[in-house]
C-alpha positions, 0 to 999 in steps of 0.5 A: 451144056450136054449131059454125060451118060456113064452107061459104058464106063459104069458097066465096065467098072462094075463088071470089073469089080464084081469079077474080082469079088467072085467067090466071096460070100453072100452079097459081097459077090453080087452087090457093087458097093459090098464088093467094092468095100470087100475088095478094099479090105482084101487088098489091105490083107494081101499087102500086109500078108505078102510081108508077113509070109516072109517072116513066117517062112523064116520062122519055119526054116529056123524051127526045122533047123533047130529040130535037126540040130537038137537031134544031133545034140546041138542048139540052133544058135550054136549050129549057126554060129559054128557055120559062120565061124567055118565060113559056110554061107548057106542061107536058112532056106537051103539049110532047112531044105537039106535038113528035110531032104538030104539028112547025110549032107545035113549031118556033114554040116552039123559036124562042121559046125561042131568042129 
């Protein structure tokens, strides 16, 4: 049996890992084993936080809507309930965008929700 050398394959694998680990602190960006371990953890965080980002943005939109609604003397839950009864089908992202950038349009929505 012939011995198999892994020069090319190994170098390619190491370079790929070290390139991904560029910018990390200390030996994590220089030593293959440290870099590989670090990247495994970072992939876990990236996967988890892709899910978490959606939750955090929804919380932000709700906070903005609540602030905008309370400025007009109505709570967030009554505002959303009023919109549902009036059959207004705007999602929280768009409502929050209106609250921040289009105050006049948001005031009209508040009147609709109150009435």
